[in-house]
C-alpha positions as CSV (number, residue, x, y, z in Angstrom):
1,X,-77.4,161.1,-133.0
2,X,-74.0,162.0,-131.9
3,X,-74.8,165.7,-131.8
4,X,-78.0,165.4,-129.9
5,X,-75.8,163.7,-127.3
6,X,-73.4,166.5,-127.7
7,X,-76.4,169.2,-127.1
8,X,-77.6,167.4,-124.2
9,X,-74.0,167.4,-123.0
10,X,-73.7,171.1,-123.2
11,X,-76.8,171.7,-121.7
12,X,-76.1,170.0,-118.4
13,X,-72.9,171.8,-118.2
14,X,-74.6,175.3,-118.6
15,X,-76.9,174.1,-115.6
16,X,-74.5,173.5,-113.9
17,X,-72.4,175.9,-114.2
18,X,-75.5,178.4,-113.8
19,X,-76.8,176.8,-110.4
20,X,-73.3,177.5,-109.1
21,X,-73.6,181.1,-110.2
22,X,-76.9,181.4,-108.5
23,X,-75.7,179.5,-105.3
24,X,-73.3,181.9,-104.8
25,X,-75.7,185.0,-105.5
26,X,-78.4,183.6,-103.4
27,X,-76.5,183.5,-100.1
28,X,-74.8,186.9,-100.0
29,X,-71.0,186.2,-100.2
30,X,-71.6,182.5,-98.3
31,X,-68.1,182.3,-97.9
32,X,-67.9,185.9,-95.8
33,X,-69.0,189.2,-96.2
34,X,-67.4,192.3,-98.6
35,X,-65.6,194.6,-96.1
36,X,-67.2,197.7,-94.5
37,X,-71.3,197.1,-94.4
38,X,-71.8,197.0,-90.4
39,X,-74.0,199.8,-90.5
40,X,-71.1,201.9,-88.9
41,X,-71.6,205.5,-90.0
42,X,-68.3,205.6,-90.7
43,X,-68.2,202.5,-93.2
44,X,-69.1,203.4,-96.7
45,X,-71.3,206.2,-95.4
46,X,-73.6,203.7,-92.9
47,X,-73.7,201.2,-95.8
48,X,-75.1,197.8,-94.6
49,X,-75.5,194.3,-96.3
50,X,-78.9,195.3,-97.4
51,X,-77.5,198.2,-99.7
52,X,-74.9,195.9,-102.0
53,X,-75.0,194.2,-105.4
54,X,-76.5,190.8,-103.2
55,X,-79.3,192.9,-101.4
56,X,-81.6,195.7,-101.9
57,X,-83.7,197.9,-99.4
58,X,-83.3,198.5,-95.7
59,X,-82.0,197.1,-92.5
60,X,-84.0,196.8,-89.4
61,X,-82.0,197.2,-85.9
62,X,-82.4,195.0,-83.3
63,X,-81.5,195.1,-80.2
64,X,-79.7,192.3,-78.0
65,X,-77.8,190.5,-80.8
66,X,-74.1,191.1,-79.8
67,X,-73.3,190.6,-76.4
68,X,-70.2,190.6,-74.4
69,X,-68.4,189.2,-71.0
70,X,-67.2,193.1,-70.3
71,X,-68.0,194.0,-66.4
72,X,-71.0,196.5,-66.0
73,X,-68.2,199.0,-65.0
74,X,-66.4,199.2,-68.6
75,X,-63.3,197.6,-70.2
76,X,-60.0,197.8,-68.7
77,X,-57.6,198.5,-71.3
78,X,-55.3,195.7,-72.3
79,X,-57.6,193.2,-71.4
80,X,-58.8,190.3,-73.3
81,X,-63.0,189.5,-73.6
82,X,-64.9,187.7,-75.5
83,X,-67.4,189.6,-78.4
84,X,-70.6,187.3,-79.2
85,X,-73.2,187.4,-81.7
86,X,-76.2,185.4,-81.3
87,X,-79.0,184.6,-84.0
88,X,-82.7,182.9,-83.5
89,X,-85.5,182.6,-85.9
90,X,-87.4,179.7,-86.2
91,X,-87.9,180.0,-90.0
92,X,-84.7,180.3,-90.8
93,X,-81.6,178.0,-91.3
94,X,-78.7,179.7,-92.3
95,X,-77.2,182.9,-91.2
96,X,-74.6,185.4,-92.0
97,X,-73.0,188.6,-90.0
98,X,-69.9,191.2,-90.2
99,X,-68.9,193.2,-87.0
100,X,-66.6,195.6,-86.3
101,X,-65.3,197.3,-82.8
102,X,-64.6,200.9,-83.4
103,X,-63.8,204.2,-81.7
104,X,-65.9,207.3,-82.0
105,X,-63.9,208.3,-85.2
106,X,-64.7,205.2,-86.9
107,X,-61.1,203.4,-86.6
108,X,-60.5,199.9,-85.4
109,X,-60.8,199.9,-81.4
110,X,-58.0,197.2,-79.6
111,X,-57.3,194.7,-81.4
112,X,-59.6,191.4,-82.8
113,X,-58.4,187.6,-82.6
114,X,-60.4,184.7,-84.1
115,X,-61.0,181.8,-81.8
116,X,-62.7,179.7,-84.3
117,X,-61.5,179.5,-87.5
118,X,-64.0,177.2,-88.8
119,X,-67.0,179.4,-88.2
120,X,-65.3,183.0,-88.9
121,X,-62.4,184.6,-90.0
122,X,-61.3,188.6,-91.1
123,X,-63.0,189.7,-93.9
124,X,-60.5,190.9,-96.5
125,X,-57.2,191.0,-93.8
126,X,-55.1,192.8,-96.6
127,X,-57.0,195.8,-95.6
128,X,-56.7,194.9,-91.8
129,X,-57.9,192.9,-89.0
130,X,-61.0,195.2,-88.7
131,X,-63.9,193.3,-90.1
132,X,-65.2,189.8,-89.0
133,X,-67.2,187.6,-91.0
134,X,-68.4,184.2,-91.2
135,X,-67.0,180.9,-93.0
136,X,-69.1,178.8,-95.4
137,X,-69.3,176.4,-92.8
138,X,-70.2,179.1,-90.3
139,X,-73.5,180.1,-92.1
140,X,-75.5,176.6,-91.6
141,X,-77.7,176.6,-88.5
142,X,-80.4,173.5,-89.2
143,X,-81.4,174.3,-85.2
144,X,-82.4,177.6,-86.3
145,X,-79.8,179.3,-84.3
146,X,-76.4,180.9,-85.0
147,X,-73.4,182.2,-82.6
148,X,-70.2,183.2,-83.5
149,X,-67.5,184.4,-81.0
150,X,-64.1,186.4,-81.1
151,X,-61.7,187.7,-78.5
152,X,-60.8,191.2,-78.2
153,X,-58.3,193.2,-76.9
154,X,-59.4,196.1,-74.7
155,X,-57.8,199.5,-76.6
156,X,-55.1,201.8,-74.6
157,X,-56.3,204.4,-71.9
158,X,-58.3,207.3,-73.0
159,X,-59.7,205.7,-76.2
160,X,-63.3,205.8,-74.4
161,X,-66.5,204.2,-75.6
162,X,-66.3,201.8,-78.1
163,X,-68.9,200.6,-80.2
164,X,-69.3,197.0,-81.8
165,X,-71.4,197.4,-84.6
166,X,-72.9,194.3,-86.7
167,X,-74.7,194.0,-89.8
168,X,-76.9,190.6,-89.6
169,X,-78.3,188.4,-92.4
170,X,-81.4,185.8,-91.9
171,X,-81.9,184.3,-95.3
172,X,-84.3,181.0,-95.8
173,X,-82.0,178.9,-98.6
174,X,-84.7,179.1,-101.1
175,X,-82.4,179.6,-103.8
176,X,-83.3,183.6,-104.4
177,X,-82.6,186.0,-102.2
178,X,-86.6,186.9,-101.5
179,X,-87.1,186.6,-97.9
180,X,-83.5,187.1,-96.7
181,X,-84.2,189.8,-93.8
182,X,-81.2,192.2,-93.1
183,X,-80.7,193.6,-89.6
184,X,-78.6,195.9,-87.9
185,X,-77.2,195.9,-83.9
186,X,-74.8,197.5,-81.7
187,X,-73.2,197.2,-78.9
188,X,-71.6,200.1,-76.7
189,X,-69.2,199.3,-74.5
190,X,-67.3,202.0,-71.6
191,X,-64.1,202.3,-70.8
192,X,-63.5,201.4,-67.1
193,X,-62.3,205.0,-66.5
194,X,-62.0,204.2,-62.4
195,X,-60.1,201.5,-62.3
196,X,-57.9,202.4,-65.5
197,X,-54.8,203.4,-63.7
198,X,-54.6,199.6,-61.4
199,X,-52.0,197.5,-61.5
200,X,-52.5,194.5,-64.4
201,X,-52.6,191.4,-61.8
202,X,-52.3,188.6,-64.0
203,X,-48.6,189.3,-65.8
204,X,-48.4,185.7,-67.1
205,X,-50.7,182.8,-68.0
206,X,-49.4,179.3,-69.9
207,X,-52.2,176.7,-70.6
208,X,-51.1,173.4,-71.9
209,X,-51.0,170.6,-73.4
210,X,-53.4,172.1,-75.8
211,X,-54.6,170.5,-77.4
212,X,-55.8,168.4,-74.4
213,X,-56.3,164.5,-73.7
214,X,-56.7,164.3,-70.2
215,X,-55.7,166.9,-67.7
216,X,-54.7,170.6,-68.3
217,X,-52.5,172.2,-66.9
218,X,-51.8,176.0,-66.0
219,X,-49.1,178.0,-65.0
220,X,-49.9,181.7,-63.8
221,X,-48.0,184.6,-62.0
222,X,-50.1,186.9,-59.4
223,X,-48.8,190.1,-59.3
224,X,-50.9,190.9,-56.1
225,X,-53.3,188.9,-54.0
226,X,-56.7,188.6,-55.3
227,X,-59.6,186.2,-55.8
228,X,-59.1,184.2,-58.9
229,X,-61.9,182.5,-61.3
230,X,-61.2,180.2,-63.8
231,X,-64.0,178.7,-66.3
232,X,-64.6,176.7,-69.0
233,X,-66.7,178.0,-71.5
234,X,-68.4,176.7,-75.0
235,X,-67.3,178.5,-77.9
236,X,-70.3,181.0,-77.6
237,X,-69.2,182.0,-74.6
238,X,-71.8,180.2,-72.1
239,X,-70.3,178.7,-68.8
240,X,-70.0,175.2,-68.8
241,X,-68.1,174.5,-65.5
242,X,-66.6,176.5,-62.9
243,X,-62.9,174.9,-62.7
244,X,-61.7,177.4,-59.9
245,X,-62.7,180.3,-57.5
246,X,-60.7,181.4,-54.8
247,X,-58.5,183.9,-53.2
248,X,-54.9,183.7,-54.3
249,X,-51.6,185.5,-52.8
250,X,-49.1,187.2,-54.8
251,X,-46.7,184.8,-56.9
252,X,-46.5,182.2,-59.0
253,X,-49.0,179.3,-59.0
254,X,-49.9,176.2,-60.8
255,X,-53.3,174.3,-61.4
256,X,-54.4,171.7,-63.1
257,X,-57.9,170.1,-63.8
258,X,-59.2,166.9,-65.6
259,X,-61.6,168.1,-68.6
260,X,-62.2,165.0,-70.6
261,X,-64.0,163.7,-68.0
262,X,-66.6,166.5,-67.8
263,X,-66.6,167.4,-71.6
264,X,-66.9,166.3,-75.1
265,X,-64.4,166.4,-77.5
266,X,-64.5,169.7,-79.3
267,X,-63.0,173.6,-79.2
268,X,-63.4,175.6,-75.6
269,X,-62.8,178.7,-74.0
270,X,-60.8,179.0,-70.9
271,X,-61.6,182.3,-69.1
272,X,-59.3,183.3,-66.3
273,X,-60.3,186.2,-64.2
274,X,-58.8,188.2,-61.1
275,X,-59.8,191.5,-60.3
276,X,-61.5,193.3,-63.5
277,X,-59.0,191.9,-65.5
278,X,-59.7,188.9,-67.8
279,X,-58.1,186.7,-70.2
280,X,-59.2,183.9,-72.8
281,X,-57.2,180.8,-74.3
282,X,-58.8,178.7,-76.8
283,X,-58.6,175.0,-75.9
284,X,-59.1,171.9,-77.6
285,X,-60.0,168.7,-76.1
286,X,-59.6,165.1,-77.7
């Protein structure tokens, strides 16, 4: 009888261990991808998620998955923009991704910073902050839509066009990798050659307190007179409230905005624009 109980206990342990291994395998690195699988021609010979040990086959290219708030005239070197990826499929409830902004030679273009650590992170930071991927929490999409964003500081003058490469996993989380769909997408961002020598308008921007409970304070300095527009966005880059939009003279300015009356507690993005320059700050409301 004792031996039978021991065998039953051992079987349960094996079942749990095998189940954990299968779970990790099924979701194709549920806590982030391996690096260099965005589909860029410079990443492991153009390898995508569909060519790793987790998935096999090919990847289908899609359009309009990757977007940004870079104006049509192109990026201004040194300016900060928001890159966003949005996936929607009525039959899927878990998604994954990897993205990387690259130059025409495959080098990291500009710099990338994480704005939502709960849903995004760098893939193997030891190799440099070149690849952004999902966290475990960032894969769940019970409403069949997932969206991730990160800040991108445009590279130096003369870099030229920048391409954001992305590989995306649409998975049905059925405990097998069957039914998962791998897609690629790109976004090419031109350099604003005409305005590249324009002087920086916003030379400083301080946002406080952060986290904020009621009123948000902004201190900033304008190098020249210009139209200033301040917007509150959700973490996907969708506009929620326009806080300010008017022309202001050169010099130091201070503004304050009540935020807790208009939005629920959570993470938001504050977008500050003047001319072609855009600065983005993450704001926590509680």
